[in-house]
Structures are given as structure tokens and as C-alpha cells.
C-alpha positions in Angstrom: 0.3 -0.3 -0.1 2.5 2.8 0.7 4.5 2.1 -2.2 1.1 2.1 -4.5 0.5 5.4 -3.0 3.7 7.1 -3.7 3.6 6.1 -6.8 0.2 7.6 -7.1 2.4 11.0 -5.2 5.2 11.0 -7.6 2.1 10.7 -11.0 0.8 14.0 -9.3 3.6 15.6 -9.5 4.6 15.9 -12.5 3.7 17.8 -15.3 0.8 16.2 -17.1 1.7 16.2 -20.5 -1.0 17.5 -23.0 -2.8 14.4 -24.2 -3.8 14.3 -20.3 -4.6 17.6 -20.7 -6.5 17.2 -23.7 -9.0 14.0 -22.1 -9.3 15.7 -18.8 -11.2 18.6 -20.0 -12.8 16.3 -22.2 -13.4 13.3 -18.6 -12.1 13.3 -15.4 -9.6 10.4 -15.6 -8.9 8.4 -12.4 -5.2 7.7 -11.2 -5.6 4.2 -13.4 -6.4 5.8 -16.3 -3.8 8.5 -16.6 -1.3 5.8 -15.6 -2.6 4.3 -18.4 -1.7 7.4 -20.3 1.6 8.5 -18.9 2.8 5.3 -20.3 2.6 6.4 -23.6 4.7 8.8 -23.1 7.5 7.0 -21.4 9.9 6.8 -25.0 10.4 10.3 -25.8 13.0 12.6 -28.2 13.2 15.3 -29.8 12.9 16.1 -33.7 14.7 19.6 -34.7 12.3 22.8 -36.8 11.5 22.7 -40.6 12.5 18.6 -40.6 10.1 16.3 -42.8 10.2 13.0 -40.7 7.0 10.6 -42.2 7.4 11.6 -45.6 4.3 10.4 -48.4 4.8 6.8 -48.7 6.7 5.6 -45.7 6.0 2.0 -43.6 5.5 3.2 -40.2 4.2 1.1 -37.6 4.5 4.2 -35.1 2.4 6.3 -33.1 3.6 9.7 -31.5 2.5 12.2 -29.0 3.4 15.7 -30.0 4.5 17.3 -26.0 6.0 20.2 -27.7 6.0 21.9 -30.1 4.0 22.7 -33.4 3.5 20.1 -36.7 2.1 20.1 -39.9 0.4 17.1 -42.0 1.4 18.1 -46.2 0.7 16.6 -49.2 3.2 18.3 -52.1 2.2 17.9 -55.7 4.2 17.7 -58.8 4.2 21.1 -59.5 6.0 22.9 -57.1 3.4 23.4 -55.1 2.8 22.6 -51.0 -1.1 21.5 -49.3 -1.2 22.0 -45.9 -3.9 19.3 -44.8 -3.7 20.7 -40.6 -1.3 21.1 -38.0 0.1 19.7 -34.8 -0.6 20.5 -32.0 0.5 19.5 -28.5 -1.2 16.2 -27.1 -2.4 15.5 -31.2 -1.9 11.5 -32.0 0.5 11.6 -35.4 -0.6 8.4 -37.6 -2.3 7.2 -35.0 -4.4 4.3 -37.4 -0.3 2.7 -38.0 -2.0 -0.4 -36.9 -3.9 -0.8 -39.8 -2.3 1.3 -42.3 0.9 1.7 -41.5 2.1 3.2 -44.9 1.5 7.2 -45.1 -0.8 9.2 -47.6 0.7 11.5 -46.5 3.7 13.5 -45.7 4.1 15.1 -42.1 7.2 17.8 -40.6 7.8 19.8 -38.4 7.2 24.0 -38.0 9.4 24.5 -34.7 11.8 22.1 -32.6 9.4 19.4 -31.2 9.6 16.9 -28.4 7.6 13.2 -29.2 6.4 10.2 -27.3 6.8 7.5 -28.8 4.3 4.3 -28.8 3.5 0.7 -30.7 0.5 1.0 -32.1 -0.7 -2.3 -30.8 -0.2 -0.7 -26.6 -3.6 0.9 -28.5 -5.3 -2.5 -28.2 -5.0 -2.9 -24.9 -5.7 0.3 -23.9 -9.4 0.1 -25.5 -9.5 -3.5 -24.3 -8.6 -2.5 -20.7 -9.4 0.8 -20.0 -13.0 1.3 -22.0 -13.5 5.6 -21.2 -10.0 5.9 -22.7 -11.3 3.6 -26.0 -13.8 6.2 -26.2 -11.9 9.0 -25.6 -9.9 8.2 -27.9 -12.5 7.4 -30.1 -13.5 11.0 -29.7 -10.3 12.8 -30.8 -10.3 10.4 -34.0 -13.7 11.7 -34.5 -12.7 15.2 -33.6 -9.1 15.1 -36.0 -11.5 13.5 -39.2 -14.4 16.2 -38.7 -10.7 19.0 -38.6 -10.1 17.3 -42.4 -14.5 17.8 -42.7 -14.0 21.8 -41.9 -10.5 22.2 -44.2 -11.9 20.7 -47.2 -15.3 23.5 -46.9 -13.2 26.0 -45.2 -10.5 26.5 -48.7 -13.2 24.8 -50.9 -15.8 27.4 -50.5 -15.2 30.6 -47.9 -13.4 34.2 -49.0 -10.5 34.2 -48.4 -11.0 36.5 -45.3 -13.7 34.4 -43.8 -11.0 30.7 -43.5 -7.9 33.4 -42.6 -10.5 33.5 -39.6 -12.2 30.6 -39.6 -8.2 28.8 -39.2 -7.7 31.5 -36.2 -10.4 31.1 -34.5 -9.5 26.6 -34.6 -5.9 27.2 -33.4 -7.1 29.0 -30.8 -10.0 26.5 -29.9 -7.6 23.5 -29.8 -5.1 25.6 -28.2 -7.6 26.3 -25.4 -8.6 22.8 -24.1 -4.9 22.6 -22.9 -4.0 25.6 -20.9 -1.9 27.0 -23.6 -4.3 30.4 -24.5 -4.9 34.0 -22.2 -5.9 37.2 -22.8 -8.0 35.5 -26.4 -4.5 35.7 -27.3 -2.0 32.6 -28.5 1.8 31.8 -30.3 1.3 31.2 -33.0 5.0 30.0 -34.8 3.5 30.5 -37.8 5.2 32.6 -40.7 2.5 33.5 -43.6 3.6 31.1 -45.7 2.5 28.8 -43.5 -0.7 30.0 -43.2 -1.0 30.3 -47.7 -0.5 26.9 -47.5 -3.6 25.8 -45.7 -5.4 28.4 -46.7 -4.6 27.9 -50.9 -3.7 31.2 -50.7 -1.0 33.8 -52.8 1.4 34.9 -50.2 0.9 38.5 -51.7 -3.0 37.6 -50.8 -2.0 35.6 -47.8 -0.8 38.8 -46.5 -3.8 41.5 -47.8 -5.8 38.9 -45.0 -4.6 39.4 -42.2 -3.8 43.2 -43.1 -7.7 43.5 -43.4 -8.4 41.4 -40.4 -5.2 44.0 -38.0 -7.6 47.1 -39.9 -10.8 45.8 -38.8 -10.2 45.2 -34.8 -10.6 42.3 -35.4 -6.7 41.1 -34.3 -3.5 41.7 -33.6 -1.0 39.4 -34.4 3.3 39.9 -33.9 5.9 37.2 -35.4 4.7 34.7 -33.1 1.7 35.6 -31.0 -2.4 36.4 -32.6 -4.6 37.7 -30.7 -8.0 37.9 -31.1 -9.9 41.2 -30.9 -13.2 40.4 -30.8 -13.8 36.9 -31.1 -17.6 36.9 -31.2 -17.2 39.0 -34.2 -14.8 37.2 -35.9 -17.4 34.0 -35.4 -19.5 36.0 -37.1 -17.4 36.5 -40.4 -16.6 33.1 -40.3 -19.6 30.8 -39.9 -17.6 29.8 -37.1 -19.0 26.8 -34.8 -17.2 25.2 -32.3 -19.5 21.9 -32.0 -17.3 19.9 -34.8 -14.4 20.1 -32.5 -16.0 19.2 -28.9 -19.3 17.4 -29.2 -18.2 17.1 -25.4 -21.6 16.3 -24.0 -22.6 13.8 -25.5 -19.2 11.4 -25.2 -20.0 12.4 -20.8 -23.3 10.8 -21.5 -22.2 7.9 -22.7 -19.0 7.4 -20.2 -21.6 8.1 -17.1 -23.9 5.5 -18.5 -21.4 3.0 -18.9 -19.4 4.2 -15.6 -23.5 3.4 -14.0 -23.9 0.3 -16.2 -20.4 -1.5 -15.4 -20.9 -0.7 -11.6 -24.4 -2.4 -11.4 -23.8 -5.6 -13.0 -23.7 -8.6 -11.7 -21.1 -10.7 -12.0 -22.1 -14.1 -13.9 -22.8 -17.7 -11.7 -20.7 -20.6 -13.4 
């Protein structure tokens, strides 16, 4: 018993990784669930900035949890242009389907220096089998990733440059807020304008002009590494932004709570 208490105290004293902070935002985790997630962070290493560490077509049998820094998923075209599909922020899992789809259909590169935790995707099977709540939270995470990509399609395909830029900034703000990396409607954004342009399908000149208009309209204030959203409500109105595609938290919490209640009241079978 003393050993168990010691382990619990040591775990509580550590800095909580962003993936765990994200899950805790949705549903409080108990100590056993937290320890299971901490084991996914045992093997970590750093990746230098501006490094492509997954290439299109690679056979990749590892999963990464991004614990520090920014990265992006992209495809390069034969004409030399690049389309950024989405950004990886702290707490995101890179290559989450490696156990069933080891050959990548995209490339991944670092923007800043990264700290990543590497784990075998087979561990996810064990985790889902032994920790049902974590399985549900992992499903929420993957569904959220799918929603982000779907919004990117709509953003680039049908919104104006002004609207799509406002929408992306709100999305980044919202994703960082749930892991505690925003302050007073501001967040660090280590993205040169060419990253934004390649994400939003704009020329660099058009991207610069759009950001300038958002500043002149007193909707944002931008520095080299920080964005301040001066009027979030107005930005949401302009971008037709609905945060529920990132959340869906209430429904998930009800499923988890109902599952917990039914498990606690389940009558053991008699052999």
C-alpha cells in the first residue's frame, strides 16, 4: 500500500502531458487511467525544426504523441506547390492508424523543434480492451481529427480568403484553449505567412493582404509569434464558425457516465 501511494504522489507531481490535459477537459480521469496514458509517454525524443520525419508512402509502424511544438501534415504536388492539410499541436497523435494503415498517404514535418513520445500502436488495442473510457476518449479524438479535416475542405473550397483565415485562427485558438495554452484571447503561433498561405490555398501576397485587413478591421493583432483575437464574437460571425465540430463533449460525457453506471451495477455471472 505504501508503494502504491508513493507512485501516485510521484505521478501527481509531474507535469501533465497535453494529451492527458485534453482528455481531462472532456472527462476527469482516475489514477489508473492516467497511469495508462503516462506509459504512452515513456519513450520520448526531440525532432529539429523544419524536418520532414514522415514521407508520403513510408511504411510506418509507430505512433507519435506530440508533447511540445508544432508540426503539419501535407502533400506536395508535381508542380512544386504544397497543400497543408492540418496542423499538429501539443496533445495530438500523429499516425494514429499505424496499426491498420502503416503506409502513410501524407507527409509530416516539424515547424518548431518538437518533443514527441513514441509508442507501439498495438498498445492502443490493449488500452481499449482494458480501459473502456480511454477507448471512448480515443474514439472522440479520432472523430475530432476527422471533423478538422472536413472543415479544412469546406474552408478552402467554399469560403472567401477573409472568412477562411478567420475560421482557421478561431480553430487554432479553440484547440489550444482546451490544453491551457491560451491567455486573454491570445496564443503563440509560430507560423510564417507561407504556412498559412499553403494551408488556405492563397498566394503569399493575398495572405498578407488578408491578415492586414483583419488587423485594420480591429479583429486581430498579430506579431511574429503571437495572435490576439480582439473580437471573437465578430470573428465567429464572419467565419460562420461553430465550435461544436471540435467539441461534441456533452454527448461523450453522457456515454461514459452511462457506461460507468452500468458497469458498476452489472451482476456477476455465476459459473
